[in-house]
C-alpha positions in Angstrom: 0.2 0.1 0.2 2.6 2.5 0.6 4.5 1.8 -2.9 1.2 2.6 -4.4 0.8 5.7 -2.2 4.7 6.7 -3.3 3.7 6.1 -7.1 0.7 8.2 -6.6 2.6 10.8 -4.9 5.4 10.6 -7.7 2.8 10.6 -10.4 1.2 13.7 -9.0 4.1 15.4 -8.5 5.6 14.8 -11.9 1.7 16.1 -13.2 2.2 19.3 -11.1 5.6 19.8 -12.4 4.3 19.7 -16.2 1.6 21.7 -15.2 3.7 24.3 -13.9 5.7 24.2 -17.1 2.7 24.4 -19.3 1.4 27.3 -17.0 4.7 29.0 -17.6 4.6 28.5 -21.3 0.9 29.5 -21.4 1.9 32.7 -19.3 5.0 33.2 -21.5 3.0 33.2 -24.8 0.4 35.6 -23.4 3.0 38.1 -22.2 4.4 38.0 -25.8 1.1 38.2 -27.6 0.2 41.2 -25.3 3.4 43.1 -25.7 2.8 42.9 -29.8 -1.0 43.5 -29.8 -0.7 46.9 -28.0 -3.0 45.5 -25.1 -0.4 45.9 -22.6 -0.4 49.7 -22.6 2.0 50.0 -25.6 1.7 50.9 -28.9 1.4 47.8 -31.4 3.8 49.7 -33.8 7.0 50.7 -32.5 7.6 54.5 -33.7 11.2 55.9 -34.0 11.4 58.8 -31.6 9.0 61.4 -33.2 10.7 64.4 -31.7 13.9 63.4 -33.1 12.1 63.0 -36.2 10.5 66.5 -36.2 13.7 68.0 -35.3 15.2 66.9 -38.5 12.5 68.2 -40.4 12.6 71.6 -38.5 16.4 71.5 -39.4 15.2 71.0 -43.0 12.6 74.0 -43.2 14.9 76.0 -41.2 17.7 75.9 -43.7 15.1 76.3 -46.8 14.0 79.6 -44.7 17.4 81.1 -44.7 18.0 80.0 -48.1 14.3 81.6 -49.3 13.5 78.5 -51.0 10.2 78.5 -50.2 9.3 75.1 -52.3 11.5 73.2 -49.9 10.2 75.1 -46.8 6.5 74.1 -47.7 7.2 70.5 -48.5 6.0 69.8 -44.8 3.2 71.7 -45.0 -0.4 70.3 -45.3 -2.7 71.2 -47.9 -5.1 72.2 -45.6 -3.2 74.1 -43.0 -4.2 77.2 -41.4 -1.4 79.5 -40.6 -1.9 82.7 -38.4 1.3 84.8 -38.5 1.7 87.9 -36.1 2.3 90.5 -39.0 -1.6 90.0 -40.5 -4.6 90.6 -38.8 -6.3 87.3 -40.7 -5.6 83.8 -41.3 -4.0 82.1 -44.1 -6.3 78.8 -44.9 -4.2 76.7 -47.1 -0.9 75.6 -48.3 -1.2 77.9 -51.0 -2.6 81.0 -49.4 0.4 80.5 -46.7 3.0 80.6 -49.6 1.8 83.6 -51.0 1.7 85.1 -47.6 5.2 84.1 -46.9 6.4 85.0 -50.1 5.1 88.6 -49.8 6.7 88.7 -46.5 10.2 87.6 -47.7 9.8 90.3 -50.7 8.9 93.0 -47.9 11.6 91.9 -45.6 14.6 90.3 -47.9 16.6 89.2 -44.6 14.4 87.7 -42.1 16.0 85.9 -39.6 14.6 83.7 -36.8 16.2 82.5 -33.3 14.2 79.7 -31.3 14.4 79.2 -27.7 12.5 77.2 -24.8 10.8 74.9 -27.1 8.2 72.0 -25.9 7.2 69.2 -27.7 3.9 67.3 -26.4 3.6 63.8 -28.2 0.2 62.2 -28.9 -1.7 59.7 -30.7 1.1 57.2 -30.1 3.6 59.4 -31.7 1.7 60.5 -34.5 0.8 64.2 -33.2 3.1 66.5 -32.0 2.2 69.8 -30.7 5.1 72.4 -30.3 5.4 75.5 -28.6 8.2 77.9 -28.6 9.7 81.4 -28.2 11.3 83.4 -31.0 13.2 86.4 -31.8 12.6 87.8 -35.6 15.0 90.1 -36.9 13.8 91.6 -40.1 15.5 93.8 -42.5 13.4 95.7 -45.4 14.4 96.6 -48.8 15.2 100.3 -47.4 17.5 98.5 -44.8 15.7 99.3 -41.7 15.6 96.6 -38.4 12.8 95.2 -37.1 13.2 92.9 -34.1 10.2 91.3 -32.7 9.8 88.7 -29.9 7.0 85.8 -30.6 5.4 82.9 -29.0 4.7 80.2 -31.4 2.4 77.3 -31.6 2.4 74.5 -33.8 0.6 71.0 -34.4 2.5 68.6 -36.5 0.5 65.4 -37.9 2.2 62.3 -39.5 0.2 61.7 -42.2 1.2 58.7 -44.7 4.8 58.5 -42.8 5.4 62.2 -43.2 5.2 65.2 -40.6 3.1 67.8 -41.9 2.2 71.4 -40.1 -1.5 71.3 -39.8 -1.6 74.6 -37.9 0.8 77.1 -37.2 -0.1 80.4 -34.9 2.3 83.2 -34.2 1.5 86.1 -31.3 3.7 88.9 -30.7 5.0 88.8 -26.9 5.6 92.5 -26.1 8.1 93.3 -23.0 10.1 90.6 -23.8 13.6 90.1 -23.5 
């Protein structure tokens, strides 16, 4: 009888070990599934650093602006962009309207420099939407050689559409009394 009990205990022990291994395998597979499906609180698609990507786009746009290359500057602007610059009492609705407004500003101010500071990036929608706020000092020289310096606060909304960062909203406001 004792042999029977030992045999029974051994089977029970082996069954317990096999069940533990099965449970471990099931839990491991479930964790893998959750990590790839996005159910574990992580996005199912891994994106590169969206802020780093946007900064690269901004560097390209900054270079294009300094060279007054509006085609390159407008490359990352959505067709339905809303642009509200500090030098206008109205908004420019759409990419072509924004291009025309900027072309006019660059004609009036052939030298137009922007120096930014205190940028704040907030990322949403699993890295596909970025709200950017910063301050900038604008230095403009008109055709007669007069220099105008302005301090502004800029708000931009960037949306990743078809794997490209596009500016969808850009608002610039004067900041009086800024350093």
